[in-house]
C-alpha positions in Angstrom: -24.7 -3.9 -1.6 -20.9 -4.6 -3.0 -18.4 -5.7 -0.5 -14.6 -5.8 -0.4 -13.4 -9.0 -2.1 -9.7 -8.0 -1.6 -7.5 -5.1 -0.4 -3.8 -4.3 -0.5 -1.6 -1.4 0.7 1.8 0.0 0.0 3.9 2.7 1.4 7.4 3.6 0.0 10.4 2.4 2.4 12.0 5.9 2.7 11.5 8.1 5.6 12.4 11.6 6.8 12.1 12.7 10.4 10.3 15.8 11.5 13.5 17.0 13.3 15.5 16.8 9.9 13.0 19.2 8.3 12.6 21.3 11.2 16.7 21.9 11.3 16.7 23.1 7.7 14.1 25.7 8.5 15.0 26.7 11.9 11.8 25.5 13.6 11.3 23.9 17.0 11.1 19.9 16.2 9.2 19.3 19.4 6.7 21.7 19.2 6.1 20.6 15.5 5.6 17.0 16.3 3.3 17.8 19.3 1.3 20.1 17.4 0.8 18.0 14.3 1.1 14.4 16.0 3.5 13.5 13.4 7.2 12.1 13.9 8.2 11.0 10.4 6.8 10.7 6.8 7.3 8.4 3.8 9.3 9.6 0.9 8.7 8.1 -2.8 11.8 6.8 -4.2 13.2 8.1 -7.5 11.2 5.4 -9.6 8.0 5.6 -7.7 4.9 7.6 -8.3 1.0 7.3 -7.9 1.1 4.7 -10.9 3.6 2.3 -9.2 2.1 2.7 -5.7 -1.3 1.9 -7.3 0.1 -1.2 -9.1 1.7 -2.6 -5.9 -1.1 -2.1 -3.8 -3.6 -3.6 -6.6 -1.3 -6.8 -6.9 -1.6 -7.1 -3.0 -5.4 -6.7 -3.2 -5.6 -9.5 -6.4 -3.8 -12.0 -4.0 -6.5 -11.5 -1.1 -9.3 -11.3 -3.7 -8.3 -14.4 -5.4 -9.9 -13.7 -8.6 -9.0 -13.6 -12.3 -8.1 -9.9 -13.1 -9.9 -10.4 -16.6 -13.1 -10.2 -14.5 -12.5 -6.6 -13.3 -14.7 -4.4 -15.3 -13.9 -1.1 -13.8 -10.7 0.7 -12.8 -10.9 4.0 -11.0 -7.8 5.7 -9.4 -8.2 8.6 -7.2 -5.2 11.0 -6.5 -4.2 14.5 -6.6 -0.6 13.5 -7.9 -1.4 11.6 -11.1 1.9 11.4 -12.9 0.5 13.0 -16.2 -2.0 15.7 -16.4 -3.3 14.4 -19.7 -3.1 10.5 -19.7 -4.9 8.3 -17.2 -3.2 6.6 -14.3 -5.9 3.9 -14.5 -5.1 2.5 -17.8 -1.5 1.9 -16.7 -2.9 -0.1 -13.5 -5.3 -1.9 -15.6 -2.7 -3.0 -18.3 0.0 -3.8 -15.4 -2.4 -6.3 -13.9 -3.8 -8.1 -17.3 -7.3 -6.6 -17.2 -9.2 -7.4 -20.2 -9.7 -4.1 -22.5 -13.5 -4.4 -22.4 -13.5 -2.2 -19.0 -14.3 1.4 -18.0 -11.4 3.2 -16.7 -10.8 6.6 -15.2 -8.8 8.8 -12.9 -10.5 11.0 -10.1 -9.7 14.0 -8.3 -11.4 15.4 -5.3 -8.3 16.5 -3.2 -7.8 13.8 -0.4 -11.1 11.9 -0.7 -10.7 10.7 -4.5 -9.9 7.2 -3.2 -13.2 7.1 -1.3 -15.2 8.5 -4.2 -13.7 6.0 -6.4 -14.8 3.3 -3.9 -18.5 4.7 -4.2 -18.3 4.8 -8.0 -17.1 1.2 -7.9 -20.0 0.2 -5.5 -22.5 1.6 -7.8 -21.3 -0.3 -10.9 -21.2 -3.6 -9.0 -24.5 -3.1 -7.3 -26.1 -2.1 -10.7 -24.8 -5.5 -12.2 -22.8 -3.4 -15.0 -19.5 -5.3 -13.8 -18.9 -8.3 -11.7 -15.9 -6.7 -9.9 -14.5 -3.2 -9.8 -11.0 -2.0 -8.6 -11.0 1.4 -6.6 -7.6 2.9 -5.6 -6.6 6.0 -3.4 -3.0 6.9 -3.7 -0.8 9.9 -3.7 2.9 11.3 -3.7 1.7 14.4 -2.3 3.2 18.1 -2.5 4.3 20.4 0.1 6.4 23.6 -0.7 9.7 24.0 0.9 9.4 25.7 4.4 5.4 25.3 4.1 3.6 23.6 7.4 2.6 20.8 4.7 6.3 19.8 4.1 6.2 18.2 7.7 3.3 15.9 6.6 3.1 15.5 2.9 3.9 11.8 2.2 3.4 9.0 -0.2 1.2 5.7 -0.2 -1.8 4.2 -1.5 -4.3 1.4 -1.0 -6.4 -0.6 -3.5 -9.8 -2.2 -3.0 -11.5 -4.8 -5.2 -15.5 -4.7 -4.8 -17.6 -7.5 -6.0 -20.7 -9.4 -4.3 -19.0 -13.0 -4.2 -16.6 -14.1 -1.7 -16.2 -10.8 0.1 -14.1 -10.3 3.4 -16.1 -7.1 4.6 -19.5 -5.9 3.6 -20.2 -2.2 2.9 -23.6 -1.8 4.9 -24.1 1.9 3.8 -22.5 5.0 2.5 -23.2 8.6 3.1 -21.6 11.9 1.9 -21.5 15.5 2.9 -20.2 18.2 0.3 -20.0 22.1 -0.1 -18.0 24.8 -1.8 -15.3 25.4 0.5 -11.9 26.4 -1.0 -9.5 25.5 2.0 -7.1 24.0 -0.1 -6.1 24.2 -3.9 -3.7 24.1 -6.7 -4.3 25.7 -10.1 -2.9 23.7 -13.4 1.0 24.1 -13.8 1.5 24.9 -10.0 4.0 22.8 -8.5 2.7 23.2 -4.9 -1.0 23.6 -3.4 -2.2 26.8 -1.4 -4.2 26.4 1.8 -5.9 28.3 4.2 -4.0 27.7 7.5 -6.1 27.4 10.2 -9.2 27.7 8.2 -8.6 24.2 7.0 -9.9 23.0 10.3 -12.7 25.2 10.7 -15.1 25.4 8.7 -13.6 22.9 6.3 -12.4 19.5 7.8 -14.2 19.3 10.9 -17.8 20.7 9.6 -17.6 18.0 6.9 -16.1 15.0 8.5 -18.4 15.6 11.7 -21.4 16.3 9.5 -20.9 13.0 7.3 -20.1 10.9 10.5 -23.5 12.1 12.0 -25.4 11.7 8.8 -24.1 7.9 8.6 -25.0 7.1 12.1 -28.5 8.7 11.6 -28.9 6.6 8.2 -27.8 3.4 9.9 -29.7 4.2 13.2 -26.4 3.3 14.9 -24.3 4.9 17.8 -20.4 5.1 18.2 -20.8 2.0 20.6 -21.8 -0.1 17.8 -18.6 -0.1 16.0 -15.3 -1.9 17.1 -13.1 0.5 14.9 -13.3 4.0 13.6 -10.9 5.5 10.8 -11.0 9.2 9.5 -8.9 11.2 7.2 -5.7 12.6 8.8 -4.0 15.3 7.2 -2.2 15.4 10.5 -2.8 13.4 13.9 -4.2 16.5 15.5 -7.3 16.6 13.5 -7.9 13.1 13.4 -7.8 12.6 17.3 -10.0 15.9 17.7 -12.6 14.4 15.2 -12.6 10.9 16.8 -13.0 12.4 20.3 -15.8 15.0 19.4 -17.9 12.1 17.9 -17.3 10.0 21.2 -15.0 7.3 19.7 -12.6 5.8 22.3 -8.8 5.3 21.9 -9.3 1.5 21.4 -11.6 2.2 18.2 -9.4 5.0 16.5 -6.0 4.1 17.2 -5.3 1.3 14.7 -6.3 3.6 11.7 -3.8 6.5 12.9 -1.2 6.3 10.8 -0.1 9.8 10.2 2.6 9.9 13.2 4.6 7.2 11.2 4.1 7.8 7.6 2.6 11.5 7.5 -0.4 12.5 5.3 -1.0 10.3 2.0 -3.8 12.6 0.8 -5.9 10.2 -1.4 -4.3 7.2 0.4 -4.8 8.3 3.7 -8.3 7.0 4.7 -8.0 3.9 2.6 -4.6 3.0 4.3 -6.2 3.5 7.7 -9.0 1.2 6.7 -6.3 -1.4 5.4 -4.6 -1.4 8.6 -7.8 -2.0 10.4 -8.7 -4.8 8.2 -5.4 -6.4 8.9 -6.4 -7.1 12.5 -10.2 -7.3 12.3 -12.2 -10.2 13.1 -15.7 -11.7 12.0 -18.6 -9.6 12.9 -16.5 -6.3 13.6 -18.0 -3.1 12.3 -15.8 -0.3 11.0 -16.7 3.3 10.8 -14.8 5.4 8.1 -14.8 8.9 7.2 -12.7 10.5 4.4 -12.3 14.2 3.7 -11.4 16.0 0.8 -10.6 20.0 0.7 -13.0 21.7 -1.6 -14.8 20.1 0.2 -16.4 17.0 1.0 -16.5 13.8 3.3 -17.6 10.3 2.4 -18.7 8.1 5.4 -19.0 4.2 5.2 -20.3 1.6 7.6 -18.5 -1.8 7.1 -19.1 -5.2 8.5 -16.4 -8.0 8.6 -17.4 -11.5 7.8 -15.8 -14.8 8.3 -13.7 -14.7 5.2 -11.5 -12.1 6.7 -9.4 -15.0 8.5 -8.4 -16.7 5.5 -7.4 -13.7 3.4 -5.7 -11.5 5.8 -2.4 -13.4 5.6 -2.5 -13.9 1.8 -0.5 -10.3 1.2 1.8 -8.5 3.4 0.2 -6.7 6.2 0.5 -2.9 6.5 2.4 -2.8 9.7 5.2 -5.0 8.3 5.1 -2.9 5.0 5.6 0.5 7.2 8.4 -1.3 9.3 10.6 -1.6 6.4 12.1 1.7 6.2 15.4 3.6 5.3 15.9 7.1 6.6 17.2 10.0 4.4 18.3 13.5 5.1 16.8 16.7 3.5 19.3 16.9 0.7 18.3 13.1 -0.5 14.7 14.1 0.2 14.7 17.4 -1.8 16.3 15.6 -4.8 13.7 12.5 -4.4 10.9 15.0 -4.4 12.1 17.0 -7.2 12.3 20.1 -4.9 15.8 21.0 -7.0 14.9 22.7 -10.0 17.1 24.4 -12.7 16.1 27.8 -13.3 
């Protein structure tokens, strides 16, 4: 099957602390941080959006892949915050990295699992022989209405994966998906902010799908949680991530590397791909990684990934995610509201 030839990640440098948001709305910052397991989140700059985040992450992925971008035959960008309602982000990315025009490209949407859906699509194209290399991206500049619980977590960031069969750094052993029509979170065309079902987003939405996909993946592979060195899950907040990992029997040593929500918030379509990137940054040959995404609406994609010897020489060819995240500048709520476009003319 197709494997990961190169990967790259990007998170904007601006940050806002939970207590800064809580101060504006009169909430208890300690209760918010403890309840959501989030301390601060990333904020996109005035000139950053899903397209720029995708391009930056892709350039890092190309450095690790060490391939001619002209050999990329497919570009898929998964996001729920594409800069244009009608105009693909994928073509912007392809043009920016000098991909030849004889390619297939498209934008994907499935709430927060659009990035992993893009990976699955690219796997199929590579496995079938239709393309030699394919680029899958999960990125977002996510939305949260002023005063809504989402405002404490909705952030920005993304990761890019170049898939192919030659010179891989990690091989995808299998993938498994679990999908139903569960409308726990949605945003109609023209609405600036999404609506959500509150506690309903946990059960029967997030946990039913994540746990079902995870158990289905383990059954398909004939493996147990003990067979994996690392585990990564979608993280709308740290609380859900930790609960899912513990319910499945994973230990802190296995799941802690991929948990990024406490320091960057929920990057929506970028959340699981970023968690995987952080894990690949420290993985060693023969390590196995268990990955499960989640997208409202609702569905989960699970992957079993095995790292190979090439990881050693490729890890340092691009900045590691921990170093990207450590480059940060804090803003107050006024600047945050300006950067996020929350100030609107009547």
